[in-house]
N, CA, C and O of each residue as an XYZ file, in Angstrom:
388
protein
N     -67.484     -8.709    -13.889
C     -66.591     -7.841    -14.617
C     -67.397     -7.017    -15.607
O     -68.444     -7.444    -16.095
N     -66.898     -5.858    -15.883
C     -67.638     -4.938    -16.728
C     -67.509     -5.287    -18.209
O     -66.586     -5.981    -18.633
N     -68.450     -4.790    -18.959
C     -68.441     -4.972    -20.419
C     -67.157     -4.373    -21.002
O     -66.567     -4.921    -21.933
N     -66.741     -3.243    -20.439
C     -65.527     -2.572    -20.920
C     -64.296     -3.469    -20.752
O     -63.422     -3.501    -21.618
N     -64.237     -4.190    -19.638
C     -63.116     -5.096    -19.408
C     -63.027     -6.126    -20.531
O     -61.954     -6.355    -21.090
N     -64.151     -6.738    -20.854
C     -64.147     -7.777    -21.882
C     -63.857     -7.210    -23.266
O     -63.247     -7.889    -24.093
N     -64.276     -5.997    -23.529
C     -63.998     -5.378    -24.821
C     -62.515     -5.080    -24.985
O     -61.993     -5.112    -26.100
N     -61.830     -4.787    -23.874
C     -60.418     -4.413    -23.931
C     -59.472     -5.567    -23.592
O     -58.252     -5.402    -23.629
N     -60.025     -6.721    -23.264
C     -59.187     -7.849    -22.860
C     -58.480     -8.437    -24.069
O     -59.106     -8.720    -25.090
N     -57.179     -8.618    -23.949
C     -56.364     -9.186    -25.018
C     -56.157    -10.678    -24.729
O     -55.309    -11.043    -23.914
N     -56.922    -11.524    -25.388
C     -56.886    -12.964    -25.144
C     -55.494    -13.520    -25.416
O     -54.976    -14.300    -24.617
N     -54.891    -13.137    -26.517
C     -53.568    -13.650    -26.876
C     -52.525    -13.284    -25.811
O     -51.707    -14.122    -25.430
N     -52.552    -12.063    -25.343
C     -51.624    -11.619    -24.308
C     -51.879    -12.379    -22.997
O     -50.933    -12.769    -22.313
N     -53.135    -12.583    -22.656
C     -53.483    -13.331    -21.449
C     -52.986    -14.767    -21.511
O     -52.439    -15.280    -20.534
N     -53.171    -15.412    -22.647
C     -52.713    -16.788    -22.809
C     -51.193    -16.867    -22.777
O     -50.636    -17.806    -22.209
N     -50.519    -15.901    -23.374
C     -49.062    -15.869    -23.353
C     -48.559    -15.719    -21.917
O     -47.615    -16.399    -21.516
N     -49.171    -14.855    -21.164
C     -48.792    -14.656    -19.767
C     -49.031    -15.940    -18.961
O     -48.203    -16.319    -18.132
N     -50.144    -16.593    -19.205
C     -50.480    -17.849    -18.532
C     -49.386    -18.891    -18.781
O     -48.913    -19.535    -17.845
N     -48.986    -19.053    -20.051
C     -47.975    -20.054    -20.384
C     -46.604    -19.689    -19.814
O     -45.850    -20.578    -19.419
N     -46.271    -18.415    -19.764
C     -45.002    -18.002    -19.148
C     -45.000    -18.328    -17.661
O     -43.977    -18.752    -17.124
N     -46.126    -18.137    -16.994
C     -46.205    -18.458    -15.566
C     -46.083    -19.951    -15.320
O     -45.493    -20.367    -14.323
N     -46.628    -20.759    -16.208
C     -46.476    -22.216    -16.080
C     -45.002    -22.596    -16.169
O     -44.530    -23.433    -15.400
N     -44.280    -21.991    -17.096
C     -42.852    -22.271    -17.249
C     -42.095    -21.905    -15.978
O     -41.235    -22.662    -15.528
N     -42.409    -20.751    -15.398
C     -41.753    -20.314    -14.161
C     -42.036    -21.297    -13.032
O     -41.121    -21.704    -12.318
N     -43.294    -21.678    -12.870
C     -43.657    -22.605    -11.804
C     -42.994    -23.970    -11.984
O     -42.517    -24.565    -11.017
N     -42.963    -24.458    -13.209
C     -42.303    -25.742    -13.472
C     -40.812    -25.645    -13.185
O     -40.204    -26.586    -12.674
N     -40.227    -24.496    -13.518
C     -38.811    -24.271    -13.237
C     -38.507    -24.276    -11.746
O     -37.377    -24.551    -11.343
N     -39.500    -23.975    -10.931
C     -39.346    -23.993     -9.480
C     -39.606    -25.384     -8.909
O     -39.480    -25.592     -7.702
N     -39.965    -26.333     -9.764
C     -40.172    -27.702     -9.321
C     -41.620    -28.110     -9.113
O     -41.891    -29.241     -8.712
N     -42.551    -27.208     -9.379
C     -43.968    -27.543     -9.228
C     -44.443    -28.401    -10.405
O     -43.985    -28.233    -11.535
N     -45.352    -29.305    -10.125
C     -45.999    -30.091    -11.177
C     -47.237    -29.303    -11.584
O     -48.192    -29.195    -10.816
N     -47.214    -28.753    -12.799
C     -48.289    -27.863    -13.250
C     -48.768    -28.291    -14.635
O     -48.060    -28.101    -15.624
N     -49.953    -28.862    -14.707
C     -50.483    -29.204    -16.031
C     -50.943    -27.941    -16.756
O     -51.359    -26.968    -16.126
N     -50.865    -27.969    -18.061
C     -51.330    -26.837    -18.872
C     -52.821    -27.021    -19.140
O     -53.221    -27.565    -20.169
N     -53.620    -26.561    -18.206
C     -55.074    -26.736    -18.274
C     -55.661    -26.028    -19.498
O     -56.553    -26.567    -20.153
N     -55.179    -24.847    -19.807
C     -55.733    -24.076    -20.923
C     -55.624    -24.843    -22.234
O     -56.602    -24.946    -22.974
N     -54.464    -25.374    -22.523
C     -54.277    -26.116    -23.772
C     -55.153    -27.367    -23.792
O     -55.730    -27.708    -24.825
N     -55.252    -28.040    -22.662
C     -56.082    -29.238    -22.578
C     -57.541    -28.896    -22.836
O     -58.216    -29.565    -23.619
N     -58.017    -27.860    -22.181
C     -59.420    -27.462    -22.326
C     -59.717    -27.021    -23.758
O     -60.737    -27.407    -24.329
N     -58.835    -26.219    -24.334
C     -59.072    -25.715    -25.691
C     -59.041    -26.823    -26.731
O     -59.677    -26.700    -27.778
N     -58.315    -27.905    -26.465
C     -58.219    -28.983    -27.449
C     -59.257    -30.078    -27.224
O     -59.367    -31.000    -28.033
N     -60.001    -29.990    -26.161
C     -60.953    -31.038    -25.818
C     -62.262    -30.841    -26.575
O     -62.701    -29.711    -26.789
N     -62.870    -31.933    -26.970
C     -64.129    -31.861    -27.726
C     -65.277    -31.287    -26.900
O     -66.266    -30.817    -27.462
N     -65.158    -31.319    -25.586
C     -66.225    -30.807    -24.723
C     -65.920    -29.402    -24.199
O     -66.434    -29.005    -23.154
N     -65.085    -28.650    -24.924
C     -64.660    -27.334    -24.439
C     -65.844    -26.423    -24.112
O     -65.755    -25.619    -23.184
N     -66.928    -26.528    -24.836
C     -68.096    -25.691    -24.565
C     -68.790    -26.064    -23.259
O     -69.547    -25.270    -22.700
N     -68.530    -27.264    -22.782
C     -69.148    -27.717    -21.538
C     -68.224    -27.540    -20.335
O     -68.564    -27.951    -19.225
N     -67.069    -26.936    -20.546
C     -66.052    -26.779    -19.505
C     -66.543    -25.945    -18.320
O     -66.283    -26.281    -17.165
N     -67.241    -24.877    -18.614
C     -67.718    -23.999    -17.552
C     -69.140    -23.556    -17.827
O     -69.751    -23.939    -18.826
N     -69.649    -22.747    -16.926
C     -70.995    -22.217    -17.075
C     -70.941    -20.885    -17.821
O     -69.981    -20.132    -17.652
N     -71.926    -20.581    -18.624
C     -71.921    -19.397    -19.480
C     -71.794    -18.103    -18.683
O     -71.000    -17.233    -19.042
N     -72.551    -17.969    -17.630
C     -72.545    -16.711    -16.870
C     -71.943    -16.879    -15.482
O     -72.315    -16.175    -14.543
N     -71.018    -17.811    -15.361
C     -70.436    -18.122    -14.066
C     -68.987    -18.539    -14.297
O     -68.690    -19.222    -15.277
N     -68.102    -18.143    -13.426
C     -66.689    -18.471    -13.622
C     -66.306    -19.836    -13.068
O     -65.134    -20.210    -13.121
N     -67.258    -20.584    -12.542
C     -66.962    -21.890    -11.982
C     -66.935    -22.970    -13.060
O     -67.567    -22.843    -14.109
N     -66.185    -24.042    -12.773
C     -66.163    -25.177    -13.673
C     -67.483    -25.922    -13.588
O     -68.122    -25.966    -12.537
N     -67.870    -26.493    -14.683
C     -69.010    -27.421    -14.680
C     -68.468    -28.776    -14.208
O     -67.255    -28.929    -14.069
N     -69.328    -29.748    -13.963
C     -68.825    -31.090    -13.637
C     -67.896    -31.637    -14.730
O     -66.914    -32.316    -14.426
N     -68.200    -31.347    -15.981
C     -67.329    -31.785    -17.086
C     -65.969    -31.111    -16.971
O     -64.937    -31.769    -17.103
N     -65.960    -29.802    -16.726
C     -64.707    -29.064    -16.580
C     -63.892    -29.560    -15.402
O     -62.678    -29.737    -15.512
N     -64.552    -29.784    -14.276
C     -63.847    -30.281    -13.092
C     -63.223    -31.647    -13.364
O     -62.111    -31.925    -12.915
N     -63.929    -32.489    -14.090
C     -63.406    -33.806    -14.436
C     -62.191    -33.691    -15.358
O     -61.210    -34.415    -15.188
N     -62.257    -32.779    -16.334
C     -61.140    -32.573    -17.261
C     -59.896    -32.115    -16.500
O     -58.796    -32.613    -16.740
N     -60.077    -31.168    -15.585
C     -58.953    -30.636    -14.825
C     -58.398    -31.705    -13.879
O     -57.181    -31.852    -13.768
N     -59.263    -32.445    -13.205
C     -58.806    -33.502    -12.300
C     -57.991    -34.547    -13.054
O     -56.961    -35.010    -12.563
N     -58.446    -34.912    -14.231
C     -57.715    -35.894    -15.049
C     -56.349    -35.338    -15.468
O     -55.355    -36.064    -15.454
N     -56.298    -34.069    -15.835
C     -55.031    -33.446    -16.239
C     -54.051    -33.383    -15.068
O     -52.854    -33.614    -15.240
N     -54.556    -33.075    -13.894
C     -53.692    -33.021    -12.706
C     -53.180    -34.417    -12.374
O     -51.997    -34.595    -12.082
N     -54.065    -35.404    -12.418
C     -53.664    -36.797    -12.156
C     -52.563    -37.231    -13.122
O     -51.557    -37.811    -12.713
N     -52.765    -36.943    -14.407
C     -51.774    -37.332    -15.418
C     -50.442    -36.621    -15.191
O     -49.384    -37.239    -15.312
N     -50.484    -35.333    -14.864
C     -49.254    -34.575    -14.633
C     -48.482    -35.130    -13.441
O     -47.256    -35.243    -13.482
N     -49.202    -35.474    -12.387
C     -48.539    -36.037    -11.202
C     -47.954    -37.400    -11.520
O     -46.802    -37.673    -11.184
N     -48.732    -38.258    -12.161
C     -48.249    -39.604    -12.479
C     -47.043    -39.590    -13.410
O     -46.218    -40.502    -13.359
N     -46.926    -38.573    -14.256
C     -45.812    -38.480    -15.198
C     -44.619    -37.716    -14.643
O     -43.599    -37.587    -15.320
N     -44.733    -37.210    -13.423
C     -43.640    -36.429    -12.841
C     -42.549    -37.351    -12.298
O     -42.822    -38.482    -11.895
N     -41.323    -36.858    -12.292
C     -40.196    -37.631    -11.762
C     -40.370    -37.884    -10.268
O     -39.994    -38.946     -9.771
N     -40.931    -36.929     -9.559
C     -41.144    -37.088     -8.118
C     -42.040    -38.285     -7.852
O     -41.738    -39.110     -6.990
N     -43.131    -38.385     -8.582
C     -44.083    -39.484     -8.392
C     -43.446    -40.825     -8.739
O     -43.676    -41.824     -8.058
N     -42.647    -40.840     -9.798
C     -42.029    -42.093    -10.239
C     -41.038    -42.630     -9.207
O     -40.771    -43.831     -9.153
N     -40.497    -41.721     -8.388
C     -39.443    -42.111     -7.454
C     -39.908    -42.291     -6.013
O     -39.071    -42.441     -5.123
N     -41.193    -42.282     -5.756
C     -41.657    -42.489     -4.394
C     -42.243    -43.898     -4.243
O     -42.682    -44.521     -5.210
N     -42.231    -44.365     -3.015
C     -42.798    -45.678     -2.741
C     -44.315    -45.577     -2.826
O     -44.913    -44.662     -2.259
N     -44.923    -46.492     -3.517
C     -46.370    -46.467     -3.720
C     -47.071    -47.436     -2.782
O     -46.554    -48.510     -2.475
N     -48.235    -47.047     -2.341
C     -49.070    -47.871     -1.480
C     -50.442    -47.995     -2.125
O     -51.030    -46.995     -2.535
N     -50.941    -49.191     -2.213
C     -52.275    -49.401     -2.764
C     -53.324    -49.198     -1.671
O     -53.169    -49.683     -0.551
N     -54.368    -48.491     -2.005
C     -55.468    -48.252     -1.085
C     -56.744    -48.775     -1.709
O     -56.869    -48.854     -2.931
N     -57.685    -49.128     -0.860
C     -59.002    -49.499     -1.356
C     -60.042    -48.925     -0.412
O     -59.787    -48.733      0.776
N     -61.196    -48.661     -0.951
C     -62.303    -48.142     -0.160
C     -63.329    -49.254     -0.007
O     -63.798    -49.833     -0.987
N     -63.661    -49.533      1.228
C     -64.611    -50.597      1.504
C     -65.568    -50.144      2.593
O     -65.201    -49.373      3.481
N     -66.770    -50.622      2.515
C     -67.738    -50.343      3.569
C     -67.406    -51.178      4.801
O     -67.121    -52.372      4.706
N     -67.451    -50.526      5.952
C     -67.262    -51.272      7.189
C     -68.546    -52.025      7.508
O     -69.591    -51.759      6.914
N     -68.470    -52.936      8.417
C     -69.656    -53.680      8.808
C     -70.736    -52.728      9.331
O     -71.921    -52.902      9.046
N     -70.313    -51.732     10.093
C     -71.260    -50.745     10.631
C     -71.930    -49.946      9.514
O     -73.131    -49.687      9.580
N     -71.181    -49.559      8.507
C     -71.749    -48.800      7.385
C     -72.715    -49.663      6.584
O     -73.719    -49.159      6.081
N     -72.434    -50.924      6.461
C     -73.299    -51.817      5.703
C     -74.657    -51.984      6.375
O     -75.646    -52.293      5.710
N     -74.707    -51.784      7.667
C     -75.966    -51.935      8.397
C     -76.863    -50.700      8.284
O     -78.038    -50.760      8.647
N     -76.336    -49.602      7.796
C     -77.144    -48.374      7.680
C     -78.137    -48.425      6.556
O     -78.880    -47.467      6.343
């Protein structure tokens, strides 16, 4: 993105639009965590992404994954479904590798 874009970008307006879209999506029944608020309030906010890259860092990806997990676990849909416990185990063949 150009330098001009960043000079003219209205952060407050962007955040307001983001939060309005979350409300719309939740109103449609989607489980949508508010990632922006979580990231901004987290002590590792500076480690959330890369300085010159729009991708999440491993810290950022972990923060978002945790927020999504929490949002799903706290949703009414999740509370009302039958749960199955899973475990990951090495097979005998994998253990021989």
